[in-house]
C-alpha positions in Angstrom: 86.1 78.6 95.7 84.1 81.8 97.1 85.6 82.7 100.1 88.5 80.5 100.0 91.8 82.1 101.5 95.0 82.1 99.7 97.3 79.3 100.1 100.3 79.6 102.7 103.8 79.6 101.8 104.0 75.9 102.1 101.1 75.4 100.0 101.8 77.7 97.4 105.5 75.7 97.0 103.8 72.4 97.4 101.1 73.3 94.9 104.1 74.2 92.6 106.0 71.1 92.6 103.2 68.8 92.1 102.4 71.1 88.9 105.9 70.6 87.3 105.7 67.0 88.4 103.0 66.4 86.0 104.1 68.5 83.1 108.0 68.4 83.4 108.7 69.3 79.9 107.3 72.1 79.9 107.4 73.6 83.9 110.8 74.2 85.3 111.5 75.4 89.3 114.8 76.7 90.6 116.1 78.9 93.6 117.3 82.6 92.4 118.1 83.3 95.8 117.5 83.6 99.6 116.0 85.9 101.9 117.5 87.6 104.6 116.1 84.9 107.1 117.5 82.1 104.3 114.3 81.4 102.9 114.4 80.6 99.0 113.1 82.2 96.6 111.1 80.0 94.0 111.1 80.9 90.2 108.6 78.8 88.3 109.2 79.0 84.5 106.8 77.9 81.9 107.5 77.5 78.0 111.0 77.4 76.0 110.0 80.8 73.7 113.0 83.2 73.2 111.3 86.0 74.9 110.6 86.4 78.2 108.0 87.6 80.7 108.6 87.9 84.9 105.7 87.8 87.1 106.4 88.6 90.8 104.1 88.0 93.3 104.4 88.5 97.4 106.4 91.9 96.9 104.5 92.9 99.9 103.8 90.6 102.6 100.2 91.3 103.2 99.0 90.8 99.5 98.9 87.1 98.8 97.1 87.4 96.1 99.5 87.3 93.7 101.1 83.8 94.6 97.7 82.2 93.8 97.2 84.2 90.3 100.4 83.1 89.5 99.4 79.2 90.1 96.5 79.9 88.6 98.0 80.7 85.0 100.7 78.3 85.1 97.6 75.6 85.6 96.5 76.8 82.6 99.5 77.1 80.6 99.7 73.2 81.6 96.5 72.6 80.1 96.8 74.9 77.2 100.6 74.8 76.1 99.5 76.5 72.8 98.9 79.7 74.3 102.3 79.8 75.6 103.4 78.8 72.1 101.2 81.5 70.4 103.0 84.1 72.5 106.2 82.6 71.4 108.0 83.3 75.4 108.9 81.8 78.1 107.0 83.2 81.1 108.5 83.1 84.9 106.7 83.6 88.1 108.4 84.8 91.2 106.6 83.0 93.6 106.9 84.9 96.3 109.2 87.8 96.6 109.5 88.8 100.5 109.2 84.9 102.0 110.2 86.3 105.9 107.5 88.8 105.7 104.5 86.6 104.4 105.6 83.9 106.9 104.4 86.7 109.5 101.6 88.1 107.8 100.0 84.5 106.6 99.2 83.8 109.9 95.6 85.9 109.5 94.7 83.0 107.3 95.3 80.5 110.5 93.0 82.8 112.3 90.2 82.9 109.7 90.5 78.9 108.9 89.3 78.9 112.7 86.6 81.4 112.4 84.7 81.4 109.0 86.6 78.8 106.6 84.5 75.6 108.3 81.2 77.5 107.6 82.0 78.5 104.1 81.9 82.1 105.6 83.9 85.5 103.8 87.1 86.8 105.8 85.9 89.7 107.6 88.2 92.7 108.1 88.5 92.2 111.6 90.3 88.8 111.6 92.4 90.3 108.7 93.4 93.2 110.9 93.8 91.2 114.4 97.1 89.4 112.9 98.2 91.8 110.1 101.5 92.7 109.2 103.2 94.8 106.5 107.1 95.7 106.7 108.8 99.2 107.3 109.0 101.0 103.8 112.8 100.3 104.1 111.9 96.7 104.5 110.5 96.3 101.3 112.1 94.5 98.5 110.8 96.3 95.4 112.6 99.2 96.5 115.8 98.8 97.3 117.9 101.9 98.5 119.1 104.8 96.3 123.1 104.0 96.1 123.9 107.4 98.4 121.9 105.9 100.8 124.3 104.2 103.5 121.8 100.6 103.9 122.7 97.7 101.7 120.2 96.6 99.7 118.3 93.4 101.1 119.1 90.1 99.5 115.7 89.5 98.1 116.0 92.7 96.0 119.5 92.0 94.7 117.9 88.9 93.8 115.3 90.7 91.8 117.3 92.8 89.9 119.9 89.6 88.9 116.8 88.3 87.6 115.6 91.3 85.3 119.3 91.4 84.4 119.5 88.0 83.2 116.0 87.6 81.5 115.5 91.2 80.5 112.0 90.5 80.1 109.6 92.1 77.8 107.1 92.8 80.3 107.6 92.7 84.1 104.1 92.1 85.9 104.3 92.8 90.0 101.0 91.6 91.4 99.8 93.6 94.4 96.3 93.7 96.5 94.4 96.3 97.8 93.1 96.1 101.2 89.8 98.0 100.7 88.9 99.7 97.7 89.3 99.2 94.0 91.7 98.2 91.4 93.8 100.2 89.6 96.8 99.5 87.0 100.2 101.4 87.2 102.3 101.3 83.6 105.9 102.2 83.1 104.9 103.3 79.5 101.6 103.9 77.8 100.5 101.0 76.0 97.5 101.5 73.2 94.3 100.3 74.0 95.5 99.3 77.8 93.3 101.6 79.6 90.1 100.6 77.9 90.6 96.6 77.9 91.6 97.2 81.6 88.6 98.7 82.1 86.4 96.0 80.3 87.9 93.6 82.7 87.0 95.0 86.0 83.7 96.1 84.6 83.1 92.3 83.9 84.1 91.1 87.4 82.0 93.9 88.5 85.6 95.1 90.2 85.3 99.3 91.0 88.2 101.3 90.0 89.9 103.6 92.0 88.7 107.1 90.2 92.1 108.8 91.2 94.5 106.1 92.8 96.6 107.8 95.3 100.2 105.4 94.5 102.4 107.1 92.3 101.2 110.6 92.8 103.6 111.8 90.6 102.2 109.6 87.7 99.8 110.6 85.0 96.2 109.6 85.4 95.5 108.5 81.9 91.9 107.3 82.9 89.9 106.2 85.8 92.1 103.3 87.6 95.0 103.2 85.2 98.4 105.6 86.0 101.4 106.0 83.4 104.5 107.0 84.1 105.4 110.4 82.3 108.2 110.6 80.1 111.4 111.7 81.8 110.3 111.0 85.5 112.6 110.5 88.2 114.4 107.1 88.3 113.5 107.2 92.4 110.5 106.9 94.8 110.1 108.4 97.7 107.8 107.3 100.5 105.8 108.9 103.3 108.6 107.9 105.6 110.9 109.9 103.9 112.9 106.9 102.7 113.5 107.1 99.2 114.6 103.9 96.6 115.2 103.0 93.1 112.1 101.1 92.6 112.6 97.7 90.7 109.9 98.6 88.2 111.7 101.4 87.2 115.5 99.6 86.9 113.8 96.9 84.4 113.4 100.4 81.8 116.8 100.1 81.3 116.3 96.8 79.2 113.5 98.3 77.2 111.0 96.4 79.9 107.2 97.5 80.4 106.5 97.4 84.3 102.9 96.6 84.9 101.7 96.9 88.3 98.3 94.9 88.8 96.5 95.7 92.1 93.7 93.9 93.1 91.2 94.6 96.0 90.3 92.2 98.6 87.5 93.9 100.1 85.6 96.3 97.4 84.4 99.9 98.3 81.7 100.7 94.7 82.4 104.9 96.2 86.1 104.7 94.8 85.2 104.9 90.9 81.8 107.8 91.4 83.4 110.4 89.2 80.5 113.2 90.4 82.6 116.2 91.4 82.7 117.4 95.4 81.6 121.2 96.5 84.5 121.5 98.7 87.9 119.5 98.1 89.6 121.5 100.5 87.0 120.6 103.1 87.2 117.1 102.1 90.9 116.8 102.7 90.6 118.6 105.9 88.1 116.1 107.1 90.3 112.9 106.0 93.2 114.5 107.7 92.1 115.1 110.9 90.6 111.4 111.0 94.3 110.3 110.4 96.2 112.6 113.0 93.4 112.0 115.3 93.7 108.2 115.4 97.2 108.6 115.0 96.9 110.4 118.6 94.3 108.4 120.1 96.7 105.4 119.4 99.8 107.1 120.9 97.6 107.7 124.0 96.8 104.1 124.2 100.3 102.9 123.6 101.6 105.7 126.6 98.7 104.4 129.0 100.5 100.8 128.9 103.4 102.0 130.5 107.0 101.0 129.4 106.8 97.6 127.2 109.0 96.4 124.9 108.7 94.4 121.9 111.4 90.8 123.3 111.4 88.7 119.7 112.3 89.4 116.7 108.9 88.8 115.1 107.9 91.6 117.7 110.3 93.9 117.0 109.7 94.0 113.2 106.0 94.4 113.9 106.9 97.2 116.3 109.2 99.2 113.6 106.4 98.9 111.5 103.7 100.2 113.5 106.2 103.2 114.8 106.6 104.1 111.6 103.0 104.3 110.3 102.5 106.0 113.5 104.8 108.8 112.7 104.2 109.5 109.2 100.4 111.1 109.6 102.0 114.8 109.1 104.0 113.9 106.5 100.7 112.5 104.7 98.7 115.1 105.6 101.6 117.5 103.9 101.0 115.3 101.0 97.4 115.5 100.6 97.6 119.4 100.8 100.1 119.8 98.3 98.0 117.7 95.6 94.7 118.3 94.0 93.2 115.3 95.7 89.3 114.7 96.3 87.6 116.5 93.5 85.4 114.1 92.8 83.2 111.4 94.8 85.4 108.5 94.2 88.4 110.1 95.4 87.4 111.7 98.7 86.0 108.0 99.5 89.7 106.9 98.6 91.1 109.4 100.9 88.4 108.2 104.0 89.7 104.6 103.5 93.4 105.9 103.3 92.7 108.0 106.7 91.4 105.1 108.7 93.4 102.5 107.1 96.7 103.7 108.2 96.1 104.1 111.9 94.4 100.4 111.8 97.5 99.0 110.5 99.6 100.7 113.1 97.2 99.9 115.8 97.1 96.0 114.5 100.8 95.6 114.4 101.6 97.4 117.8 99.0 95.2 119.4 101.0 91.7 118.3 104.4 93.8 119.1 103.1 94.4 122.9 101.5 91.3 123.8 98.0 92.0 122.8 96.8 94.5 125.5 92.9 94.7 125.7 93.1 98.4 124.8 94.7 97.7 121.5 92.5 94.6 121.1 89.3 97.2 121.2 90.9 99.7 119.0 91.5 97.0 116.1 87.9 95.6 117.1 86.4 98.9 116.7 88.2 100.6 113.7 88.0 97.5 111.7 84.2 97.5 112.1 84.1 101.0 111.1 86.4 101.1 108.4 83.9 98.1 106.7 80.5 99.5 108.2 81.5 103.2 106.7 82.5 102.2 103.1 80.1 98.9 102.8 83.5 97.0 102.2 82.3 93.7 100.4 84.7 90.6 100.2 85.9 89.8 96.8 86.1 86.1 96.0 90.0 85.1 95.1 88.6 83.6 91.9 87.6 87.1 90.8 91.0 89.1 92.2 92.8 86.2 90.2 90.8 86.6 87.1 91.1 90.3 87.2 95.4 89.8 87.2 95.5 87.0 84.8 93.2 88.5 82.2 94.9 91.8 82.5 98.7 90.3 82.1 97.3 88.1 79.3 95.7 91.1 77.6 99.1 93.6 78.2 101.6 90.4 77.3 99.5 90.2 73.9 99.9 93.8 73.0 104.1 93.7 73.8 105.0 90.2 73.0 
């Protein structure tokens, strides 16, 4: 399995159906909503216990690890039904929250299968970014707009909220992936022993922990790699574009649900876990800011030199919208970096360096597809992908290790809560 990519949407559903057919008394599959484009949202449920656990996969289109993690855990439940009986719960898996986005983002796996799958080679960052897609902030279904926003919630968001209201789960797991970096865990409530258990799991698998993740800037860093929502925190999330939402992680708290966001890296960077202090944190932030803004300006110049071009198809428009947003958020991101106490450790400085390169690389990758693969944009994506990999010695994490991290973490937290 080492080096094997993630299942496509079609493969995910075929595997789910085959698993249910093999254990019809234990497993069920149903549709709980539809996407904007009419794709079904599939819920795979295991067991019949009175308490409920919900796992959400595929919330971000470019993060397919959650789907294979879900199926792997369901396979284990099918083989070991006593495990579910021990927990006394029904465990539900929303196999892909954003199937429309995943249908676009999954194209990188098709490209990789041609360049490396036959030889057993691991995926490359170059192959990943050549077909990269991640929706604009307002099109990410885990983050529906706040009530005062005139934009309606996406049908995927509404389906998830309905599911939370129906199940009132003890715990909601949201499975995510980090392109380049380390692993981290976000909890909406502190759980005794959770941080220590998570550190042990990551260490067993040789996966580095982000010393202080940038996600959840207002969350408390309980320990390296573990963020906890402070008591009395606002029920809104604001992203770098200015879009403000009520995250479905926080919405679930009205039911007493603990939400746990489990991030697994696709390519790991050992340096993100280095706790040594840096001599001049402000200089580290300034250097990362210069890279981010400089590359955004470089990308802007390349796009300008291409002359008047417009995306034509709905897919191209989606790529263009997301790319344009990333090209514009640089100053806001830099302001956030300057207002927070960042880059105080070597690990944090490394994470800053990765983020400074990743944002314009994502933008260039999507603009390349939006404008028909112009050679100048090809060159940027090629050059920046290779530079990101070599600068930080990014190493592919086998899918089996990514899923083991998420499965073991979910089981530990489920036992603690259920």
